[in-house]
Backbone as XML, in Angstrom:
<?xml version="1.0"?>
<chain id="A" units="angstrom">
  <residue number="1" name="MET">
    <atom name="N" x="15.238" y="59.232" z="13.422"/>
    <atom name="CA" x="16.487" y="58.123" z="14.288"/>
    <atom name="C" x="16.960" y="57.483" z="12.087"/>
  </residue>
  <residue number="2" name="PRO">
    <atom name="N" x="17.887" y="58.119" z="11.828"/>
    <atom name="CA" x="18.159" y="57.095" z="10.860"/>
    <atom name="C" x="18.066" y="55.844" z="10.830"/>
  </residue>
  <residue number="3" name="LYS">
    <atom name="N" x="18.245" y="54.356" z="10.399"/>
    <atom name="CA" x="18.189" y="53.173" z="10.066"/>
    <atom name="C" x="19.337" y="52.844" z="10.117"/>
  </residue>
  <residue number="4" name="ASP">
    <atom name="N" x="20.554" y="53.111" z="9.208"/>
    <atom name="CA" x="21.486" y="52.481" z="9.457"/>
    <atom name="C" x="23.316" y="53.276" z="10.267"/>
  </residue>
  <residue number="5" name="ARG">
    <atom name="N" x="22.075" y="54.131" z="11.803"/>
    <atom name="CA" x="22.803" y="55.106" z="12.881"/>
    <atom name="C" x="23.301" y="53.616" z="13.660"/>
  </residue>
  <residue number="6" name="LEU">
    <atom name="N" x="24.178" y="53.371" z="14.517"/>
    <atom name="CA" x="24.614" y="52.931" z="15.709"/>
    <atom name="C" x="23.621" y="53.482" z="16.830"/>
  </residue>
  <residue number="7" name="ILE">
    <atom name="N" x="23.171" y="52.382" z="18.013"/>
    <atom name="CA" x="23.374" y="53.299" z="18.897"/>
    <atom name="C" x="23.724" y="52.991" z="20.039"/>
  </residue>
  <residue number="8" name="GLY">
    <atom name="N" x="25.075" y="52.360" z="19.543"/>
    <atom name="CA" x="26.070" y="51.809" z="20.942"/>
    <atom name="C" x="25.243" y="50.682" z="21.075"/>
  </residue>
  <residue number="9" name="PHE">
    <atom name="N" x="24.174" y="50.641" z="21.841"/>
    <atom name="CA" x="24.081" y="49.663" z="21.987"/>
    <atom name="C" x="22.815" y="49.551" z="23.123"/>
  </residue>
  <residue number="10" name="GLU">
    <atom name="N" x="21.958" y="49.015" z="23.734"/>
    <atom name="CA" x="20.184" y="49.105" z="24.714"/>
    <atom name="C" x="19.849" y="48.000" z="24.699"/>
  </residue>
  <residue number="11" name="ILE">
    <atom name="N" x="19.970" y="48.133" z="25.740"/>
    <atom name="CA" x="20.143" y="46.429" z="26.657"/>
    <atom name="C" x="18.441" y="46.051" z="27.209"/>
  </residue>
  <residue number="12" name="SER">
    <atom name="N" x="17.428" y="45.036" z="26.853"/>
    <atom name="CA" x="16.524" y="44.994" z="27.226"/>
    <atom name="C" x="16.703" y="43.983" z="27.896"/>
  </residue>
  <residue number="13" name="THR">
    <atom name="N" x="15.431" y="43.359" z="29.614"/>
    <atom name="CA" x="15.829" y="42.068" z="30.696"/>
    <atom name="C" x="14.614" y="42.508" z="30.867"/>
  </residue>
  <residue number="14" name="SER">
    <atom name="N" x="13.494" y="40.763" z="31.234"/>
    <atom name="CA" x="12.935" y="40.022" z="31.502"/>
    <atom name="C" x="13.530" y="39.042" z="32.631"/>
  </residue>
  <residue number="15" name="GLY">
    <atom name="N" x="12.772" y="39.462" z="34.537"/>
    <atom name="CA" x="13.740" y="38.544" z="35.542"/>
    <atom name="C" x="12.241" y="38.436" z="36.038"/>
  </residue>
  <residue number="16" name="ARG">
    <atom name="N" x="12.679" y="37.196" z="36.583"/>
    <atom name="CA" x="12.122" y="36.166" z="37.335"/>
    <atom name="C" x="11.362" y="37.371" z="38.735"/>
  </residue>
  <residue number="17" name="ARG">
    <atom name="N" x="11.186" y="36.715" z="39.442"/>
    <atom name="CA" x="9.851" y="37.132" z="41.000"/>
    <atom name="C" x="11.170" y="37.305" z="41.896"/>
  </residue>
  <residue number="18" name="ASP">
    <atom name="N" x="12.356" y="35.956" z="41.247"/>
    <atom name="CA" x="13.633" y="35.401" z="42.806"/>
    <atom name="C" x="14.775" y="36.804" z="42.323"/>
  </residue>
  <residue number="19" name="GLY">
    <atom name="N" x="14.146" y="37.662" z="41.386"/>
    <atom name="CA" x="15.613" y="38.753" z="40.820"/>
    <atom name="C" x="16.440" y="38.188" z="40.348"/>
  </residue>
  <residue number="20" name="THR">
    <atom name="N" x="16.557" y="36.552" z="39.733"/>
    <atom name="CA" x="17.367" y="36.593" z="38.173"/>
    <atom name="C" x="16.640" y="37.154" z="37.270"/>
  </residue>
  <residue number="21" name="ILE">
    <atom name="N" x="17.850" y="37.666" z="35.854"/>
    <atom name="CA" x="17.247" y="37.249" z="35.001"/>
    <atom name="C" x="16.855" y="36.522" z="33.805"/>
  </residue>
  <residue number="22" name="GLU">
    <atom name="N" x="15.830" y="36.342" z="33.279"/>
    <atom name="CA" x="15.319" y="34.593" z="31.900"/>
    <atom name="C" x="15.540" y="35.296" z="31.102"/>
  </residue>
  <residue number="23" name="ALA">
    <atom name="N" x="15.887" y="36.699" z="31.181"/>
    <atom name="CA" x="16.617" y="37.229" z="29.319"/>
    <atom name="C" x="16.863" y="38.834" z="29.092"/>
  </residue>
  <residue number="24" name="ALA">
    <atom name="N" x="18.210" y="38.311" z="27.718"/>
    <atom name="CA" x="18.642" y="40.347" z="27.874"/>
    <atom name="C" x="18.946" y="39.829" z="26.756"/>
  </residue>
  <residue number="25" name="TYR">
    <atom name="N" x="18.015" y="41.879" z="26.475"/>
    <atom name="CA" x="18.471" y="41.702" z="24.053"/>
    <atom name="C" x="19.360" y="43.235" z="24.300"/>
  </residue>
  <residue number="26" name="ILE">
    <atom name="N" x="20.183" y="42.312" z="23.038"/>
    <atom name="CA" x="21.035" y="43.637" z="23.050"/>
    <atom name="C" x="20.350" y="44.577" z="21.785"/>
  </residue>
  <residue number="27" name="GLN">
    <atom name="N" x="20.225" y="45.175" z="21.744"/>
    <atom name="CA" x="20.825" y="46.510" z="20.024"/>
    <atom name="C" x="21.461" y="46.542" z="19.534"/>
  </residue>
  <residue number="28" name="LEU">
    <atom name="N" x="21.703" y="46.471" z="18.330"/>
    <atom name="CA" x="23.390" y="47.366" z="18.265"/>
    <atom name="C" x="22.169" y="48.211" z="17.105"/>
  </residue>
  <residue number="29" name="SER">
    <atom name="N" x="21.497" y="48.007" z="16.893"/>
    <atom name="CA" x="21.229" y="49.327" z="15.635"/>
    <atom name="C" x="19.704" y="49.202" z="15.213"/>
  </residue>
  <residue number="30" name="CYS">
    <atom name="N" x="18.712" y="50.257" z="14.139"/>
    <atom name="CA" x="17.599" y="50.168" z="14.343"/>
    <atom name="C" x="17.217" y="49.605" z="13.020"/>
  </residue>
  <residue number="31" name="GLN">
    <atom name="N" x="18.487" y="48.938" z="12.546"/>
    <atom name="CA" x="17.716" y="48.054" z="11.509"/>
    <atom name="C" x="16.555" y="47.201" z="11.215"/>
  </residue>
  <residue number="32" name="LYS">
    <atom name="N" x="15.695" y="46.681" z="10.556"/>
    <atom name="CA" x="14.699" y="45.625" z="10.865"/>
    <atom name="C" x="14.830" y="44.590" z="10.816"/>
  </residue>
  <residue number="33" name="VAL">
    <atom name="N" x="14.442" y="43.223" z="11.575"/>
    <atom name="CA" x="14.931" y="41.965" z="11.568"/>
    <atom name="C" x="15.116" y="41.288" z="10.495"/>
  </residue>
  <residue number="34" name="VAL">
    <atom name="N" x="15.604" y="41.110" z="10.485"/>
    <atom name="CA" x="14.119" y="39.889" z="8.692"/>
    <atom name="C" x="15.267" y="38.400" z="9.628"/>
  </residue>
  <residue number="35" name="ARG">
    <atom name="N" x="15.858" y="38.795" z="9.975"/>
    <atom name="CA" x="16.591" y="36.645" z="10.524"/>
    <atom name="C" x="16.634" y="36.235" z="11.681"/>
  </residue>
  <residue number="36" name="THR">
    <atom name="N" x="16.416" y="35.846" z="11.393"/>
    <atom name="CA" x="17.252" y="35.180" z="13.176"/>
    <atom name="C" x="17.639" y="33.302" z="12.764"/>
  </residue>
  <residue number="37" name="GLN">
    <atom name="N" x="19.001" y="33.662" z="13.602"/>
    <atom name="CA" x="19.923" y="32.507" z="14.238"/>
    <atom name="C" x="19.911" y="32.478" z="15.169"/>
  </residue>
  <residue number="38" name="GLU">
    <atom name="N" x="20.286" y="30.687" z="15.502"/>
    <atom name="CA" x="20.145" y="30.377" z="16.616"/>
    <atom name="C" x="21.699" y="29.593" z="16.210"/>
  </residue>
  <residue number="39" name="VAL">
    <atom name="N" x="22.293" y="30.606" z="17.455"/>
    <atom name="CA" x="23.797" y="30.465" z="17.478"/>
    <atom name="C" x="24.725" y="29.927" z="18.264"/>
  </residue>
  <residue number="40" name="LYS">
    <atom name="N" x="23.234" y="29.352" z="19.352"/>
    <atom name="CA" x="23.782" y="28.668" z="20.865"/>
    <atom name="C" x="21.897" y="28.068" z="20.763"/>
  </residue>
  <residue number="41" name="GLU">
    <atom name="N" x="22.011" y="26.653" z="20.580"/>
    <atom name="CA" x="21.298" y="25.719" z="21.354"/>
    <atom name="C" x="20.461" y="26.732" z="22.230"/>
  </residue>
  <residue number="42" name="ASP">
    <atom name="N" x="19.082" y="27.157" z="21.839"/>
    <atom name="CA" x="17.847" y="27.261" z="23.241"/>
    <atom name="C" x="18.682" y="28.718" z="24.302"/>
  </residue>
  <residue number="43" name="VAL">
    <atom name="N" x="19.697" y="28.436" z="23.962"/>
    <atom name="CA" x="20.649" y="30.116" z="24.623"/>
    <atom name="C" x="20.961" y="31.576" z="23.946"/>
  </residue>
  <residue number="44" name="LEU">
    <atom name="N" x="21.656" y="31.213" z="23.359"/>
    <atom name="CA" x="21.863" y="32.939" z="20.854"/>
    <atom name="C" x="21.092" y="33.202" z="21.197"/>
  </residue>
  <residue number="45" name="LEU">
    <atom name="N" x="20.760" y="33.700" z="19.976"/>
    <atom name="CA" x="19.922" y="34.221" z="18.637"/>
    <atom name="C" x="20.799" y="34.805" z="18.284"/>
  </residue>
  <residue number="46" name="ALA">
    <atom name="N" x="21.243" y="35.508" z="17.134"/>
    <atom name="CA" x="21.428" y="36.698" z="16.838"/>
    <atom name="C" x="20.964" y="37.001" z="15.796"/>
  </residue>
  <residue number="47" name="ASP">
    <atom name="N" x="20.171" y="37.857" z="15.673"/>
    <atom name="CA" x="19.181" y="38.594" z="14.652"/>
    <atom name="C" x="19.718" y="39.865" z="13.528"/>
  </residue>
  <residue number="48" name="TYR">
    <atom name="N" x="19.482" y="39.850" z="12.324"/>
    <atom name="CA" x="20.240" y="40.265" z="11.115"/>
    <atom name="C" x="19.279" y="40.886" z="10.275"/>
  </residue>
  <residue number="49" name="SER">
    <atom name="N" x="19.250" y="42.391" z="9.698"/>
    <atom name="CA" x="18.866" y="42.883" z="8.681"/>
    <atom name="C" x="18.689" y="42.222" z="7.196"/>
  </residue>
  <residue number="50" name="ALA">
    <atom name="N" x="17.745" y="42.912" z="6.165"/>
    <atom name="CA" x="18.049" y="42.428" z="4.964"/>
    <atom name="C" x="19.809" y="42.240" z="4.521"/>
  </residue>
  <residue number="51" name="ASP">
    <atom name="N" x="20.777" y="43.943" z="4.330"/>
    <atom name="CA" x="21.920" y="43.304" z="4.164"/>
    <atom name="C" x="22.683" y="43.379" z="4.634"/>
  </residue>
  <residue number="52" name="GLY">
    <atom name="N" x="22.150" y="42.228" z="5.855"/>
    <atom name="CA" x="22.852" y="40.903" z="6.529"/>
    <atom name="C" x="23.895" y="41.616" z="7.750"/>
  </residue>
  <residue number="53" name="LYS">
    <atom name="N" x="23.648" y="42.788" z="8.615"/>
    <atom name="CA" x="24.420" y="43.067" z="9.348"/>
    <atom name="C" x="23.097" y="42.725" z="10.828"/>
  </residue>
  <residue number="54" name="LEU">
    <atom name="N" x="24.498" y="42.127" z="12.494"/>
    <atom name="CA" x="23.534" y="42.774" z="13.009"/>
    <atom name="C" x="22.986" y="43.198" z="13.857"/>
  </residue>
  <residue number="55" name="VAL">
    <atom name="N" x="21.792" y="43.107" z="13.921"/>
    <atom name="CA" x="20.554" y="43.806" z="14.250"/>
    <atom name="C" x="21.150" y="44.209" z="15.731"/>
  </residue>
  <residue number="56" name="GLY">
    <atom name="N" x="20.823" y="42.591" z="16.488"/>
    <atom name="CA" x="20.239" y="42.502" z="17.884"/>
    <atom name="C" x="21.316" y="41.465" z="18.282"/>
  </residue>
  <residue number="57" name="ILE">
    <atom name="N" x="21.371" y="40.506" z="19.144"/>
    <atom name="CA" x="21.796" y="39.711" z="20.306"/>
    <atom name="C" x="20.428" y="39.537" z="21.236"/>
  </residue>
  <residue number="58" name="GLU">
    <atom name="N" x="19.962" y="38.205" z="22.229"/>
    <atom name="CA" x="18.988" y="37.655" z="22.357"/>
    <atom name="C" x="19.493" y="36.533" z="23.232"/>
  </residue>
  <residue number="59" name="ILE">
    <atom name="N" x="19.750" y="36.478" z="24.334"/>
    <atom name="CA" x="20.725" y="35.954" z="25.206"/>
    <atom name="C" x="19.865" y="35.318" z="26.301"/>
  </residue>
  <residue number="60" name="LEU">
    <atom name="N" x="19.810" y="33.952" z="26.228"/>
    <atom name="CA" x="18.965" y="33.206" z="26.590"/>
    <atom name="C" x="18.629" y="32.276" z="28.227"/>
  </residue>
  <residue number="61" name="ALA">
    <atom name="N" x="20.298" y="32.397" z="28.151"/>
    <atom name="CA" x="21.193" y="31.312" z="29.864"/>
    <atom name="C" x="22.051" y="31.917" z="29.343"/>
  </residue>
  <residue number="62" name="PRO">
    <atom name="N" x="23.066" y="31.187" z="30.132"/>
    <atom name="CA" x="24.563" y="31.571" z="31.018"/>
    <atom name="C" x="25.177" y="31.808" z="28.605"/>
  </residue>
  <residue number="63" name="VAL">
    <atom name="N" x="26.080" y="32.551" z="28.920"/>
    <atom name="CA" x="26.590" y="31.932" z="27.593"/>
    <atom name="C" x="27.885" y="32.838" z="27.927"/>
  </residue>
  <residue number="64" name="SER">
    <atom name="N" x="28.958" y="32.286" z="26.410"/>
    <atom name="CA" x="30.733" y="32.343" z="27.697"/>
    <atom name="C" x="31.075" y="33.120" z="26.040"/>
  </residue>
  <residue number="65" name="ILE">
    <atom name="N" x="32.060" y="34.576" z="27.493"/>
    <atom name="CA" x="32.068" y="36.096" z="26.428"/>
    <atom name="C" x="33.283" y="35.008" z="24.511"/>
  </residue>
  <residue number="66" name="ALA">
    <atom name="N" x="33.146" y="34.438" z="24.026"/>
    <atom name="CA" x="33.707" y="33.152" z="22.923"/>
    <atom name="C" x="33.236" y="33.602" z="21.977"/>
  </residue>
  <residue number="67" name="ASP">
    <atom name="N" x="31.326" y="32.968" z="23.030"/>
    <atom name="CA" x="30.128" y="32.651" z="21.501"/>
    <atom name="C" x="29.973" y="34.503" z="21.685"/>
  </residue>
  <residue number="68" name="LEU">
    <atom name="N" x="30.097" y="34.824" z="22.491"/>
    <atom name="CA" x="29.612" y="36.907" z="21.896"/>
    <atom name="C" x="30.814" y="37.377" z="21.028"/>
  </residue>
  <residue number="69" name="GLN">
    <atom name="N" x="31.899" y="37.080" z="21.381"/>
    <atom name="CA" x="33.148" y="37.397" z="20.558"/>
    <atom name="C" x="32.893" y="37.248" z="18.857"/>
  </residue>
  <residue number="70" name="LYS">
    <atom name="N" x="32.504" y="35.859" z="18.276"/>
    <atom name="CA" x="31.932" y="35.422" z="17.513"/>
    <atom name="C" x="31.636" y="36.496" z="17.174"/>
  </residue>
  <residue number="71" name="LEU">
    <atom name="N" x="29.511" y="36.735" z="16.983"/>
    <atom name="CA" x="29.136" y="38.049" z="17.306"/>
    <atom name="C" x="29.372" y="38.458" z="16.023"/>
  </residue>
  <residue number="72" name="VAL">
    <atom name="N" x="30.547" y="39.675" z="17.042"/>
    <atom name="CA" x="30.673" y="41.048" z="17.436"/>
    <atom name="C" x="32.130" y="41.692" z="15.835"/>
  </residue>
  <residue number="73" name="LYS">
    <atom name="N" x="32.894" y="40.354" z="15.891"/>
    <atom name="CA" x="33.542" y="40.746" z="15.601"/>
    <atom name="C" x="34.259" y="41.680" z="14.587"/>
  </residue>
  <residue number="74" name="ASP">
    <atom name="N" x="33.752" y="41.527" z="13.434"/>
    <atom name="CA" x="33.345" y="42.731" z="13.138"/>
    <atom name="C" x="33.110" y="44.247" z="12.846"/>
  </residue>
  <residue number="75" name="ARG">
    <atom name="N" x="32.522" y="43.726" z="13.973"/>
    <atom name="CA" x="30.968" y="45.251" z="14.225"/>
    <atom name="C" x="32.152" y="46.408" z="14.765"/>
  </residue>
  <residue number="76" name="ALA">
    <atom name="N" x="33.610" y="45.568" z="15.196"/>
    <atom name="CA" x="34.433" y="46.724" z="16.716"/>
    <atom name="C" x="34.845" y="47.522" z="16.184"/>
  </residue>
  <residue number="77" name="ARG">
    <atom name="N" x="34.746" y="49.306" z="17.157"/>
    <atom name="CA" x="34.814" y="50.223" z="16.610"/>
    <atom name="C" x="36.283" y="50.736" z="15.913"/>
  </residue>
  <residue number="78" name="LYS">
    <atom name="N" x="36.183" y="51.926" z="15.370"/>
    <atom name="CA" x="37.470" y="52.079" z="14.721"/>
    <atom name="C" x="38.098" y="53.236" z="15.494"/>
  </residue>
  <residue number="79" name="LYS">
    <atom name="N" x="36.626" y="53.405" z="16.011"/>
    <atom name="CA" x="37.608" y="54.228" z="15.395"/>
    <atom name="C" x="36.665" y="54.731" z="17.881"/>
  </residue>
  <residue number="80" name="PRO">
    <atom name="N" x="37.451" y="55.583" z="18.445"/>
    <atom name="CA" x="37.233" y="55.735" z="19.979"/>
    <atom name="C" x="36.044" y="55.974" z="20.105"/>
  </residue>
  <residue number="81" name="PHE">
    <atom name="N" x="35.470" y="56.193" z="21.474"/>
    <atom name="CA" x="33.967" y="57.329" z="21.669"/>
    <atom name="C" x="34.031" y="59.011" z="22.045"/>
  </residue>
  <residue number="82" name="ARG">
    <atom name="N" x="33.207" y="59.474" z="21.380"/>
    <atom name="CA" x="33.259" y="61.449" z="22.008"/>
    <atom name="C" x="32.845" y="60.750" z="23.030"/>
  </residue>
  <residue number="83" name="LYS">
    <atom name="N" x="33.201" y="62.207" z="23.987"/>
    <atom name="CA" x="32.523" y="62.141" z="24.971"/>
    <atom name="C" x="31.535" y="63.488" z="24.523"/>
  </residue>
</chain>
């Protein structure tokens, strides 16, 4: 798989025995993570590639949509999805 190819997204979760989700990871590309930035302390982490592109988002507790929008605002799709 090419390293720069967007995969749409892939979500991985980790859960507790009571059925609640403990964490979620949204993978946005297949590039190697070289830097992680804490966006919201102990809640939201962003992984970046060597060229500064967003690779993935880790959510460790409830977050607002506004916090997530800040991370992906520059990654909006320019073309519609193909069927």
